[in-house]
C-alpha positions as CSV (number, residue, x, y, z in Angstrom):
1,M,10.2,17.2,3.7
2,S,9.8,16.2,0.1
3,Q,6.5,16.2,-1.8
4,E,6.6,12.4,-1.8
5,Q,7.0,12.2,2.0
6,Q,4.2,14.7,2.5
7,M,1.8,12.7,0.3
8,F,2.7,9.5,2.1
9,L,2.1,11.0,5.5
10,Q,-1.2,12.5,4.4
11,A,-2.3,9.1,3.0
12,I,-1.4,7.3,6.2
13,D,-3.1,10.0,8.3
14,S,-6.2,9.7,6.2
15,F,-6.2,5.9,6.5
16,K,-5.9,6.2,10.3
17,R,-8.7,8.7,10.6
18,A,-11.0,6.7,8.3
19,N,-10.4,3.5,10.2
20,G,-10.1,4.8,13.7
21,V,-6.7,3.3,14.3
22,N,-3.6,5.0,15.7
23,F,-1.1,2.3,14.5
24,P,-1.7,0.8,11.1
25,T,-0.4,-2.7,10.5
26,W,2.3,-3.3,7.9
27,T,-0.4,-4.8,5.6
28,D,-2.3,-1.5,6.0
29,V,0.8,0.5,5.1
30,L,1.4,-1.7,2.0
31,E,-2.2,-1.1,1.0
32,V,-1.8,2.7,1.3
33,V,1.5,2.5,-0.7
34,R,-0.1,0.5,-3.5
35,R,-3.1,2.9,-3.6
36,L,-0.7,5.8,-4.0
37,G,0.4,4.1,-7.2
38,Y,3.6,2.4,-6.3
39,R,4.4,-0.9,-8.0
40,K,7.3,-3.2,-7.9
41,T,9.0,-2.5,-11.2
42,A,12.6,-3.2,-10.4
43,T,14.5,-6.0,-8.8
44,S,15.1,-5.7,-5.1
45,E,18.3,-4.2,-3.7
46,L,17.9,-6.2,-0.5
47,N,19.2,-9.7,0.1
48,F,16.5,-12.0,1.4
49,S,18.8,-15.1,1.6
50,G,16.3,-17.2,-0.4
51,K,13.5,-16.7,2.1
52,V,11.4,-14.7,-0.3
53,Q,11.2,-14.9,-4.1
54,D,11.8,-11.5,-5.8
55,W,9.5,-10.4,-8.7
56,T,8.7,-7.4,-10.8
57,E,5.4,-6.2,-12.3
58,A,4.3,-3.7,-14.9
59,A,4.1,-0.1,-13.9
60,D,0.4,-0.1,-14.7
61,A,-0.4,-3.4,-12.8
62,P,-3.6,-3.4,-10.8
63,S,-3.1,-2.9,-7.0
64,R,-4.6,-6.4,-6.4
65,L,-6.1,-5.4,-3.0
66,G,-8.9,-7.4,-1.3
67,F,-7.7,-11.0,-1.7
68,G,-6.2,-10.6,-5.2
69,E,-9.1,-8.6,-6.7
70,E,-9.0,-5.0,-7.8
71,I,-11.5,-3.0,-5.7
72,D,-12.6,0.6,-6.0
73,A,-12.0,1.6,-2.4
74,P,-10.6,-0.2,0.6
75,Q,-13.4,-1.8,2.6
76,R,-11.8,-0.6,5.8
77,Y,-12.0,3.0,4.6
78,R,-15.8,2.8,4.5
79,K,-17.4,3.5,7.8
80,A,-20.6,1.7,8.7
81,G,-23.8,3.6,9.0
């Protein structure tokens, strides 16, 4: 397993433990990926048949989590109490 795969699995596992979920949603997975630092800097290699407009962003673009605003930590990661 590559270092990248190990980091991704650790991040997903941490998310699941912090939120008490066994199966994160795709939105949750995207949040984890963006928090790992991934950004869409290249055009897509997939064909969406005009259903989705492709875009790119700067490598240092904010993660834009929490309804379009940059936040310090995911609200779901913070346990009440």
